[in-house]
N, C-alpha and C positions, 0 to 999 in steps of 0.2 A: 321299546324294550331296549335296553343296551346289557351286553355283556361282555366279562375279560376272559382273555385268552389264560387257561390253568394248565400248567405240568404236573402229573404226579412223580415224585424222586422217590425211590424205595430201595432198603435194603433189606436182605436178611440176614441175621443175628442169630447164632447159635448160642444164645440164655435165654434163662426162665422167664416167662412172661411177666411175671408180677416184678423180677428185679427191673426190666427194660420199661413196663408202663410206671413203674416208680419215679427212675429216673428221671423220665420224659414229663412226669406232673411236677417236677422240682424246677420252676423255674429259676431256680440261683443255681443249678448245676449245670445250664447250656453254655455259660460263656467257658466253663471247663474244657467242651467238645467242640462249639461251634466258635472257634478260634478264628476264623476268617472272617465269621458275619460281627463278633462281639469284638470289642478292646477294652481287656482287663474285665474284672471280675464282677458280679451282680453285687448289689447293696441292698438286703429288706428297707421296704416302704410302709408306707401305709394300707390296712384294707388287703393282706397279703399280697398286694404290690409289690413288685422287684424295679428299681433303677439301675441299671446297663447304659453303657456307651455303644453305640451303633454307629459306624461312621457312616455307611450307607445311606442313614436316615438323618445324619443333619448333626449326632452326637450324642447329647445322654437322652433316653429314653424311660418311658415305664413300661412294664410290662403286668402281664396276670394270664393267669391258666385258669380254662373250668374244664374240668376233668370228670369221666367217670372209668377209673379204673375198673373196675369188673370188664366192662365193655372194651378197654383199651381206646375210649374215646379221649381225647386230648385237645381241645382248642386252645391254639396261642395269640394272645392280643397282644398289640405293641402300636405304641404313640409317642411321638415327640411329648416333652412335658407339657407342653401348653396347647398341646390338641386332644379333643378325646378318642378311644379307640373304636376302630373302624370295623370291618369285619375279620373276622377271626382266621389265621391258619391251622388249617383243616391238618391235626397228626392221629393218625389211628397205626394200633399196635394190633398183630392179628397172628396167633399160634399158627405155627406151621412146626408141627411135630413136636419135639422139645426145645426148640428157640421159635422166632417170632419173624413176622416181616415189619416195617417199622413204612410208612407210608406218609411223607409231605407232601402236601398240593399247595402249591406255589402258583399267586395270580400274578400276572404283565399289568402293571398300571400304566393308565394313559401316559404317554411322552417318554418311556424307557424305551431306550433302542435295539434294536436287534442286538448288538453285541451286549449290551449292559444285560438284557434277558439270558441270552446263553451263555453268560459270565456266571449271573446269580444260578444257572442251573445247574454247572459245572463246580460251582463254589458248595454248593449242598449237597452234591454227590459225595466231594472229597469231607464234608462236615458228617454226613451218615459214615461215612467209611471211619472216620476216629470214633465217632459214638460205637460201630462195630468193638474195634480193638481195645475198647474203653471197656465194654462187657466181657468180650471173648480172650483178655488178657491176651 
């Protein structure tokens, strides 16, 4: 049996649960705060999917979301245009008093160097800071 290394990157945001979970469940909004991962804006596609450009994934990708908003469960699916979706990127939004904690769990893919893995985690942390600023104003 094989497993992958995972790391959960988190941030606390002083904003209402419903507002944050609604934003994170909308794949069109991710390029607005995820500017290191995405290049440019997202475009609607078929079946609720969106098209976006992700240089780290080789260019244009398709993306979809499976979410249970009341539970704060958001599963992000990303894949190159010519490939099927793989496992989700789990995102959880957890109430924390009047705000929330947002958790992204990232997986290290085979062949990814230590430097690439560390840079990806640092980038995700910076992206979550942008999400925080977006919601806290």
